[in-house]
N, C-alpha and C positions, 0 to 999 in steps of 0.2 A: 077763197075756198081752200086753196092749198095751205094757206097760213093757218086756217082753223083746223084743218086735218092734222097738220104738223104739230100744232099745240096739243090737240087731243092725243096724238100718238106719244108725245113727250110726257103728258100727264099719266097716260097708262103705263109707260115705261118706269116712271118714278114710283107709281103705286106698286108695280110688280116688284121693284127692287126693295121697297119698304116691307112688303109681305115676306120676301125671301129673308130679309134681315131679321125680322121678328121670328120667323120659323127657326133660323139658325140659333138665335138667342135662346129660344125655348128648348131647342135640342141640347144646347150646351148646358142649360140649367138642369135638364132632366138626366143627362148622361151620368152614369156612375163614376165616381172618382176612384182612380186606382190607389190602393192602399200604399202608404210609404213603406219602404224597406225597413224591416224590424231588426234591431241589433240583437246579437246573441245574448241571452240572459247572463248577467254577471253573477259569479258565485259569491255566496255570502262570505264576508270576512270571518276568519277563524283565528283566534289568538290562543296559542299554546305556551305554557310555562314548563320549562325543562330544568329540574334540579340535577345538575350534571357534575359527576366526579370521575376523573380518570388521570389527571395530570400527574398525580403523585406516583402512580404505577407507570405511566407512559408519558414522559416529558415531551411536549409537543401536541398533546391531545386537545388542549384548549384552543390552540390555533387551528387545528383541524376542524373542530366543531364550529368555530366561527366561519370558516370557509364553507363548510357543509350547509350551514343555515343560509348563507348567501346563494349558494348553488340551488338550493331548494326553492328559494324565493323566485328564481327565474322560471321554474316550471309550475310553481303553485303561488302566483302572486297574491292570492287572497289569504294565504296562510302566513301568519307572523309567529315566530318562535322566539320567545324570550328565554335565553340560556342564563341560568343562575349557578355559577360554580359553587360547589360545596366544600366545606372544610373536612379534612379527615377526622378530626377529633370530635366533630358534632354530626357526622353523617347519619348515624343511627338515631341519636336523640332528636335531631331536627325533624326527621321524617316521623318519628314516633309521635311528636307533638301534632304533626299534620294528620296522622292517622286517627289520633284521639279526637281532634276537632272535625275530622272528615272534610277537610278543606286544605287547599294548597296547590301543588303543581299538578299538571296533567300527566307528565312523564317524570320519573325520578330514578335515581341510581341507588343501588344497594349491593353489598357484597353477596355473592351467590350462596345458594342453598339455605343454611340456617337463617340468616337475616331476611332473605326474601320470603321463605316459607313462613317465618314468624309473622310477617305482615299479611300473607295470604290468610293465615288462620285468624287474623284480626279483621278480616273482611275489608281490607283496605285496597285490594287490587282486583282487576279483572284479568282473565286469562288472555295473554297475548295470542295464543292459538285460536281464540274465538274470532280474531280480526285479521289474521295473517294466513294466507293460503298454505296448505300443506306442501305444495310444490316449492314454495319459497323456503319454508322452514326446514325442509330436508337438507338444505345446504348449511344450516347453522350448526356449529360444533358445540359439544358439551351441554346441550339443552337438558340432558338428564339431570344436571345439577339443580335445575329449577322446575322439575316435573313433579306434579302431585295430583292425585286423583284423576289421572289420565289427561291432564292439561299442562301446557307449558306456560309458566307465569311471568317469565322475564326473558328478554332477548340478550344474547351475548354480543360482545363487540370484538374482544381480543383474547388471545391465550396468553397467560402469564406464567412463566416458570421462574422460580427463585433459586438461584444457585450461588456459588461463591466466586466473586471476582478477585483476581489477584494481580498485583503490580510486579511485573517481571523484573524490573530494575531493582526494586527493593528486595525481592527474593534473592537475586544474584549478589547483592551487597551483603546479605546475611548468610550466604552459602546455603540457601534453601532451594531444594529442587521440587518442582510440582510433580504430583503423582502421575506416573505413566498410565495408570488404569483410569485416571479421571476422578479418583476418589481416594482420600486418605483413610486409614484406620484412625481411631481416636488417639492412640499413642503417637502415631506419626504426626498428627495435627498438633498435639501438645509439644512434641519435640521441635517442630518447626516454629511454633509460637515462642518457645523459649529462646531459640536462636535469634529470632527477629528482635525480641526484647533485649537480649544481650548486645545486639548491634545498635541499640538506641533507636529502634524502629517500633512504632506502635503496631502490634499485630493486627488489630481489628478496629474498624471504624463503624460506629453505630450512633443513632440518636434515639432517646426514649422519653423525651418530654411528653409526647402524646401517647405513650404506652405501646406503640406498634413495633418498636424495636424488640421489646420483650415478647410480644405476640408472635413475631417471626421466629424467635428462638423456640417458642412452644411448638409452632407448626413444623419446624425442621428437626428439632431434637426431642420434643415431647412425644412425637409420633412414633419414635423408634422403639418404645417400650410397649406398644399396643399391638394386639393381634388383628384388630379390626376397628372400624368406626363404631361398630355395635358396642364394643367395650366402653367407648366414650359415652355413648347414649345411656348405658346403664348407670354411669355416675351422674349424668344429667338428671335422670328421672328418679334418682334416689336409691337405686338397688345396689350401688357401690359408693364408696367414700373417696372423695378427691384427695384425702390425705394419704391414701395408699401409695406405696412406692412407685407403682407403675404409672400413676397419673402425674405425680409432682416430684418424684425423687430426683429428676434431672436438674432441679433448681440447685442442688448441692454442687453440681459441676459448674453451673453458671456462676454461683457464688465464689467458688475457688478461682475462676478466671478473673472475676472482678478484683478480688483481693490481690492477685498476682500482677495486676496492672496491664492486662492484655488489651484493654479498651481505651479509647481516647478519654481524657479526663473530663471533657465537657458533655458527656453522654446525656445528662439530665437537662442540659441547656438547649439541646437540639432536638427537633422532631425527626422522624424517620428519614425523610428525604434530605434534610440538612445533614444528617449523619453520613449519608451516602456521598454527599459532596466533599466531605473530609477525605474520602478515598480518591475522588476525582481531582482533588488538589494535590495528590501525591503525599499525603500526610499519614497514610496507614497502608499496610500491606494487603489487607483483605477486607471484604465487606460483602454482605448479601446484596444481590442485584437482580432485578428483573431484566428482560430483554432491553427495555427502554433505558434503564439505568446503565446497563452495560454499554449500550451504544453511546450514551452521553459521556461515560467515563473514557471510552476510546477516543471520542472527540476531544476531550480535555487533555488526556495524557499521550495520545497517539495510538493508532490502531495496533501497532506492533508491540506496545508496552503492556497490554492487558490480556490476561488469560482467564479461563473459567474452569471450575471443577465442581463436582457435586459436593453436597454437604458431607463433612466427615462422618463416618459410621461409628456411632456410639452404642446403639442398642442391637439386639439380636432378634427382636420380635418380627412378625410377618410384615408389618408396615414399615420396617426399617429400610426395605429395599424398593418401595414403590416410588414413582415419580411424584412431583408436587405441583404439576401444572394445573391451572384452573382458568375459567373465564374471569375469575376475580370479580370485577364489578359487572352488574347486570342492569339493564334498563327496563322498567315496567310501566304499565299504564294504571293510573289510580282509579279507584271505584267512583270517585266524585267528578271525574272529568266529563265535561259536556260534549266532548268531541273524541271519543275513544278510537273511532276509525281513522280520523285525521292523525291522531297520535301514532297509531300503528303504521300508517302509510309513511310517516317520517322515519320510523325505525327500519322499515323496509328500504327506504332510500339510503340510509346509512350503510346498507349492505350491497349497493350497486357496485359493479366492477370498478368504475372510476373512483368511487369513494373508498373502496378497499385498498386500491393502489395508493391513493393520496394518504390514507391512514398510515401505511407503512413508511412512506417517504417522510412524513412528519414525525413519526415516533420510533421507527425501527422495531416495532412490536408486531408480531404475527396476528393477522385478523382471524377471528373464530368463525371461519367460513370456508367451506370446501372449494369455493371458487377463487380463493386467494391464490395469486400467482407466486408460487414458492421460488421461482427463478429470480425474484426480486432480492432474495436473501443471498448475497454474494460473499459477505465476510465470513471467513472460516469459523470464528468464534460464535457468531450469531447462528451459523448453520448448525454448529454443535448444540446450541441451546434448542433450536427447532427440533433436532433429532430427539433429544431427551424429552421434550414436551409432548411429542407425538408417538412415543414408543412405550408400550406397556401400560399398566394401570396407573392412574394418577389420583392423588388425594391431597387436597389442601386442608389440613385438619381444622383450622380456625373456622372454615365454612360450616362445620358440624356442631357449632355452639349456638345456643340462643343469644341474641344480641346483648341481653342484660348480663349474662354470665361472662360473655366475652369482655364487656366494658368494665364490669365491677370485679371480675375475678382474674381473667387472663391479663388484661392490661395493667391492673393495679399490682398484681403479684410480681410481674417483671420489674415494675418501677421500684418496688421494695428492695429487690436484689441489686439493681443497678445503682440505686441511691444509697445502698447499705443502710436503709432505714428499717429493715426487717431481715429476719433469718429465713432459710429455706423452710423451716417449720411454719413461720408466719405466712409465707407465700402459699403453702398448702392450705393453711386454715382460711386464708382469704378466698381461695377457690371454693372451699366447702361452704363457707358462709354465704358467698354470692349465689351458689346453687340453691341452698336452702331458702334464701330470701326470695329468689325467683319462683321457686315452687309454691311458696306460701302466697305470694302476691298475684300469681297468674295461674290459677288452677285450670282454666280452660286451655291455656297454652300447654300446660303440663300434660293434659289429656291427649292433645294432638301429638306431642313428642312421644308419649307412651304408645300411641297407635301407629306412629310413622314407621313403615317398613322400609329401611334404607336399601 
């Protein structure tokens, strides 16, 4: 009996256990499954192409840009920026082709004011100020150079002044004394050049294979016979003639200097930056130089061997006494870019304090940003440049030319004189012909220049 009861109890126990197991299995099947932890959504990859130019103005700029792209990749890993360095002699024409095709880079470089606004009027750009906060842009310097119709169309990166570098040792050898005032009269400059030449020293180093050596003479000496940039605009739009003395009469002086042998003999075999290297090699007493070129020359020759002065005063018109600092090259966003905000974000990153400091360490050129730490400029010569660049009105005259008149008039005319393939009258006629051709070929641009209130 006990055995039967025991067996019955065991069977009941097993049955109960089976029921419990089934119930647990059912509960397990019916219980909701906790969702797996979701990963943060990945940002879509963005590819930007940047046609970049700055190295000629600021040696070291290309290395800085490469470093900047790498630094940006660390905070924006989804953004790839392909930097394509541009050539000085094709900077305008290459982007003109892109603007015509409405295809090309997302970000590009162009000289400030006239060249930038020329592409604004071709509907090739979008306003940078549409994508960058006003609180950020208030720190950017010289944005007025690229402002039109209430919008800022391009971002600055650096300030560039162009003054005259001189070799102290070569001056001493020839018995030449630098001007105490920081600027020679024209007669003083010619007397010094004659002394240098008599001592067997090349007075001035320059390169004009690309035409920009002559363009710098226009911007520094052609300006001295003008009362305002408005006078230049009147010749551009056809209300005055470029053959007038005040526009191109200065070529007579340049022609005389070439004939006297004041320049290095290989002017037409060297581009602008190569001509500056002649000075850095100690083969000439003077040369035009930006802040970056000045820094490089001091590295080559020794900091105590290089001085700086303002361009000699030749003219007496109102613009003869203005400074010539500019943001030079500007960076803008193209109309066809699929990622204009991403492009603008990178332009803003270029202005972060770390990038501004790195820029100066690479180039020795002052950043066009109010947040730039001026205490970084410790060399007395570079501090002098900074003072000149940030004091009083500033005009870089070449910025106030349409790109085609600059390339076909300004650059070509200077080459005619330096190569002695044309007379000063030929140079003046070249300007006039370039302006007439531009007006005939680009009536829409002409209308914009006629309406542009500088």
